[in-house]
DOPA-486041 format. One record per residue (C-alpha): x, y, z; residue in three letters. Coordinates in steps of 0.5 Angstrom, whole numbers, padded with zeros to 4 digits, always signed. Each point is the difference from the previous one (the first is absolute). Layout:
! DOPA-486041
XYZALA
...
! end
This chain:
! DOPA-486041
-0011-0045-0012UNK
-0003+0005+0005UNK
+0000+0007-0003UNK
+0005+0004-0002UNK
+0002+0005+0000UNK
-0006+0004+0005UNK
-0001+0006+0001UNK
-0002+0004+0006UNK
-0007+0003+0000UNK
-0001+0004+0006UNK
+0004+0001+0006UNK
-0002-0003+0008UNK
-0003+0005+0004UNK
+0003-0003+0006UNK
+0007+0001-0003UNK
-0001+0007-0003UNK
-0003+0002+0007UNK
+0007-0004+0004UNK
+0005+0003-0005UNK
-0003+0007+0000UNK
-0001+0000+0007UNK
+0008-0002+0001UNK
+0002+0005-0005UNK
-0003+0006+0004UNK
+0002-0003+0007UNK
+0007+0001-0004UNK
-0001+0007-0001UNK
-0003+0003+0006UNK
+0004-0004+0005UNK
-0001+0001+0008UNK
-0002+0008-0001UNK
-0003+0001-0008UNK
+0000+0005-0003UNK
+0003+0005+0004UNK
+0001+0005-0007UNK
-0009+0000-0001UNK
-0001+0001+0008UNK
+0005+0006+0000UNK
-0002+0005-0006UNK
-0008-0003+0000UNK
-0001-0001+0007UNK
-0006-0006+0002UNK
-0006+0004-0002UNK
-0002-0003-0007UNK
+0001+0005-0006UNK
-0004-0002-0006UNK
+0004-0001-0006UNK
-0002-0003-0006UNK
+0006-0003-0004UNK
+0001-0004-0007UNK
+0005-0005-0002UNK
+0003+0002-0006UNK
+0004-0005-0006UNK
+0006+0004+0000UNK
+0002-0004-0007UNK
-0004-0005-0005UNK
-0001-0007+0003UNK
-0004-0005+0002UNK
-0003+0000+0007UNK
+0000-0005+0004UNK
-0001+0000+0009UNK
-0006+0004+0001UNK
-0003-0006+0004UNK
+0006+0002+0005UNK
-0001+0008-0001UNK
-0006-0001+0003UNK
+0002-0005+0005UNK
+0005+0005+0002UNK
-0004+0006+0001UNK
-0006-0004+0004UNK
+0005-0002+0006UNK
+0002+0007+0000UNK
-0006+0002+0001UNK
-0007-0004-0003UNK
-0003+0007+0000UNK
+0004+0002-0007UNK
-0004-0001-0006UNK
+0004-0002-0006UNK
-0003+0000-0006UNK
+0004-0005-0005UNK
-0001+0003-0007UNK
+0006-0005-0004UNK
-0001-0007+0001UNK
+0005-0005+0000UNK
+0002-0002-0006UNK
-0001+0007-0004UNK
+0005+0005-0004UNK
+0001+0006+0002UNK
+0004+0006-0002UNK
+0004+0005+0004UNK
-0004+0005+0004UNK
-0007-0005+0000UNK
-0004+0000+0007UNK
+0001-0007+0003UNK
-0004+0001+0006UNK
-0004+0006+0004UNK
+0001+0000+0007UNK
-0004+0004+0006UNK
+0002+0000+0006UNK
+0004+0003+0006UNK
+0007+0003-0003UNK
+0003-0003+0006UNK
-0003-0008-0001UNK
+0002+0002-0008UNK
+0008+0001+0002UNK
+0000-0006+0004UNK
-0001-0004-0004UNK
+0002+0003-0007UNK
+0007-0003-0001UNK
-0003-0007+0002UNK
-0005+0001-0005UNK
+0004+0002-0006UNK
+0007-0005+0001UNK
-0006-0005-0001UNK
-0004+0003-0005UNK
+0008+0002-0004UNK
+0003-0007+0001UNK
-0006-0004-0003UNK
-0001+0005-0006UNK
+0007-0001-0001UNK
+0000-0007-0001UNK
-0007+0000-0003UNK
+0002+0005-0005UNK
+0007-0003-0002UNK
-0005-0007-0002UNK
-0004+0003-0004UNK
+0005+0003-0004UNK
+0003-0006-0001UNK
-0006-0004-0001UNK
-0001+0005-0005UNK
+0005-0002-0004UNK
-0002-0008+0001UNK
-0007+0002-0004UNK
-0001-0006-0004UNK
+0005-0004+0001UNK
-0003-0005+0005UNK
+0006+0000+0005UNK
-0002+0002+0007UNK
+0004+0005+0004UNK
+0001-0003+0007UNK
+0003+0002+0006UNK
+0004-0003+0006UNK
+0001+0000+0007UNK
+0004+0005+0001UNK
-0003+0005+0003UNK
+0000+0003+0007UNK
-0001-0003+0005UNK
-0007+0001+0003UNK
-0002+0003-0006UNK
+0000-0006-0005UNK
-0008+0000+0000UNK
-0001+0007-0002UNK
+0006+0000-0005UNK
-0003-0007-0003UNK
-0007+0003-0001UNK
+0004+0007-0003UNK
+0003-0005-0005UNK
-0007-0003-0002UNK
-0003+0008+0000UNK
+0005+0002-0006UNK
-0002-0007-0004UNK
+0005-0004+0002UNK
+0000-0007+0003UNK
+0002-0003+0007UNK
+0005-0006+0001UNK
+0000-0004+0006UNK
-0003+0004+0006UNK
+0005-0003+0005UNK
+0004-0006+0002UNK
-0007-0004+0001UNK
-0004+0001-0006UNK
+0004-0004-0006UNK
+0007-0004+0000UNK
+0006+0004-0004UNK
+0006-0004+0001UNK
+0006+0004-0002UNK
+0007-0001-0001UNK
+0002-0001+0008UNK
-0006-0006+0001UNK
+0002-0003-0006UNK
+0007+0000+0003UNK
-0002-0002+0007UNK
-0004-0005-0003UNK
+0004-0003-0004UNK
-0002+0002-0007UNK
-0006+0002-0004UNK
-0004-0007-0001UNK
+0001-0002+0007UNK
-0003+0008+0003UNK
-0005-0001-0005UNK
-0003-0007+0000UNK
+0001+0001+0009UNK
-0005+0006+0000UNK
-0005-0003-0005UNK
+0000-0006+0005UNK
-0002+0005+0006UNK
-0004+0004-0003UNK
-0003-0003-0006UNK
-0005+0006-0001UNK
+0005+0006+0000UNK
+0002+0004-0006UNK
+0008-0002+0000UNK
+0005+0004-0004UNK
+0007-0001+0000UNK
+0006+0005-0002UNK
+0005-0003-0006UNK
+0006+0005-0003UNK
+0002-0005-0005UNK
-0003-0004-0007UNK
+0003-0006+0005UNK
-0004+0003+0005UNK
-0007+0001-0004UNK
+0002-0008-0004UNK
+0000-0003+0007UNK
-0006+0005+0003UNK
-0004-0003-0005UNK
-0001-0007+0001UNK
-0003+0003+0007UNK
-0006+0001+0003UNK
+0001+0007+0000UNK
-0005+0005-0002UNK
+0004+0005-0002UNK
+0007+0001-0002UNK
+0003+0007+0003UNK
+0006+0001-0005UNK
+0005+0005+0004UNK
+0006+0004-0002UNK
-0001-0003-0007UNK
+0002+0004-0006UNK
-0005+0001-0006UNK
+0003-0005-0004UNK
+0000-0005+0005UNK
-0007+0002+0002UNK
-0002-0001-0008UNK
+0003-0007+0000UNK
-0004-0002+0006UNK
-0006+0003-0002UNK
+0001-0005-0007UNK
+0001-0006+0006UNK
-0005+0001+0005UNK
-0005+0000-0008UNK
-0006+0003+0006UNK
+0000-0007+0004UNK
+0001+0005+0006UNK
+0000+0007+0002UNK
+0006+0004+0000UNK
+0002+0007+0004UNK
+0006+0003-0001UNK
+0003+0005+0006UNK
+0006+0003+0001UNK
+0004+0007-0003UNK
-0007+0002-0003UNK
-0001+0006-0003UNK
-0005+0003-0004UNK
+0002-0001-0006UNK
+0002-0007+0001UNK
-0007-0002+0002UNK
-0002+0003-0006UNK
+0004-0005-0004UNK
-0001-0006+0004UNK
-0007+0002-0002UNK
+0003-0002-0007UNK
+0004-0006+0003UNK
-0008-0003+0002UNK
+0001-0001+0007UNK
-0006+0000+0004UNK
+0003+0004+0007UNK
+0005+0005+0002UNK
+0000+0001+0007UNK
+0004+0008+0002UNK
+0002+0001+0007UNK
+0001+0007-0002UNK
-0008+0001+0000UNK
+0001+0001+0007UNK
+0007+0000+0003UNK
+0002+0006-0004UNK
-0005+0004-0002UNK
-0001+0009+0000UNK
-0007+0001+0005UNK
-0004+0004-0004UNK
+0000+0008+0003UNK
-0006+0001+0003UNK
-0002+0006+0004UNK
-0005+0003+0006UNK
-0002+0006+0000UNK
-0005+0005+0004UNK
-0005+0004-0004UNK
+0003+0006+0002UNK
+0006-0001-0004UNK
-0003-0003-0006UNK
+0000+0004-0006UNK
! end
């Protein structure tokens, strides 16, 4: 079985540039920043600014901050003070910027949106992972990500100490309920997939103990226990006896994850790591306004 789960340890520079460029184009439109042009004019007004954390959390997304200001104005100097993966307190300076105030204002919202979103994901993940310390249970993300931002959101999960499930539809086989129904059952679906892709990790979704028994007899590598009650999950662990890896998915809360760690499953996947997240509160303040 190939490595599962994985951790996205770096961002693709091409995708970083492409994504930031699109975000800036969306914000600037055809006319550009008319407020900054109207109030400051075209002559550069040189300023120093700071990106500040307004609450505690784990920082993630500094590469996108740097890329944002570089694309706006390559002469803007960005000094990163806090690297991705570090925990900060309210009031800490994350980065220092120096350049034309016009450029700082143009890039401000795009940079902070990326930084806040990814830091929110890494913060949420880190807090959950801390609760699982010493249990051996791995916390996974899902494909429930914002279109076009999957690489960044999965990177934020990894930075927070979580693990990444499959990246897309192409890097592992996950046979879900609708695949099973269309194919004619668990056994047929799994063995057909194994013949066609013998080298791939195959995971099959099961929702009853009867499904578990059938899937256990197939060549699937992982059983996904979907929307099963904790009592049934305990029985599934006893049935499988370590012969296959077990993942639990559906209706996941912090309290339930801790209970599942005690039951003895291998993985828990949680879509809410990325689809229900509160961005970390960060702000850009120009030197004149820093107390």
